[in-house]
C-alpha angles and dihedrals in degrees: 000000000000129000126183133188137162126248136181123222124184119206116228111281117245106229117242120255114269119253092246091057091050090050092050091049090047092052090047091051090047092052092044090057095030099136096050095042095048090048088051090051092049099044105030113019094037097080090051092048091047091051092051092050095042090052086074087060102044107025098066091054095044123090090237097080099051091043094054091042093053091047092051092046091052090047092052091048092049090050090058100251111154109261090209092063111108090202094066091043092055092039094053091048094048092046089050090052092048093049093047093049091046092052090047092051097036097104091051092044094054092047118024099026096048092045090049091051090046091054092049094046092047091050094051093042093050119109089228105043093182091066115075114235120254122254093246092054090050093050090049089065094052096082097054090043091052092048091049092047091055091049089048089056090054090047092052090047090052092047092053091046091050092049093048091047091053091047090048093053092043095051095043093044093053092041088057089058092051100258095142102124119124091247092055090045090053091048093049091047091053091047090047091052091052093046093048092048092051094049094045094045092053091047092051092049092051091047092051093048091045090054091053091044092054090054096043095047099027094232115118136181128050093336090068089053091051091050090049091052090053095045095048094052107125092003101081094111091053091049091050091049090053095045100047100064096049093045091049090052092049090049090049091051090051089051090049091052090049092049098043103033113016095044092045091048093054094044095041093225097143137036122259100253099056090042091051092048092051091046091052091050092050091047090051090051089051090050091051092056091046087057091045090050089054091050091051090050091051092050090048091050091052090048091051091049092050092048092049093049092050091050091049093046090052094058114090135165116226135188118216111212117195112194126185118206128166091348093306124112121220124195118205124186110208125186109229104179143324114258118238 
């Protein structure tokens, strides 16, 4: 007598590398290719970094910032958000600053930043990492990176719209039940800030990983975003741990530029040449950390790919065959196929 049935058996998962190990390996890779990566930062990422820093100097005095801020404030008021909430006042102003700076730096982002990222990705994806990639191989990655960057913009737009929709329903729902006291308003504002930060942080992580994925696998657009969503599953905390230090450093460099250059420019405390020299040095430092952030993203992508392959290789389908012969039962475990 023979019975057969199917069973699934998962091999033990190999835990993902810790964020500290990925950071150490990223720094080692950066130092191993120091000359090429610093040249990339100086020649390619530098115009983008300079445009981001100079936006602090020119955007506040331009008519773009107050126009966007007024439009957002009117939009928030029309949506029914409480005008007395300090959270929405600060949020509308910060979003206006981000949009204005992004518009100011957009030509440099779509050209110098994407080419710089393409050169770094091509270097780290090369079979011989000691040899710098050719110019043609770097340019070949530009098209998938550009397509992914456009899709990333749409994803960020959707993430912001989703967050604002949830906040809109939450504020109006609770207002309908009479929760309009200042204490409730403060509580909802704090909860809204946390919710918005979580949604935006996850969207930014997916966008960053999708950009690296499009360069590593030469497939841009929405497919890179879908691959990033699959790869980052269960690894969000690691991605956040990797993203926070670099972004804090970049924010500190922007604050340093504002303190040393922008403030001195408005007060007229220093002459133009020393101020320009210090600004160039700060912009180069910003470029270096932009390059290092790309290296960290590439190492994280490789770690995610390795973890996914190990998980897939550990999943097998077995058939349990139970045979009965001479009154004795025999159990046989037979491997049918490996699941995709």
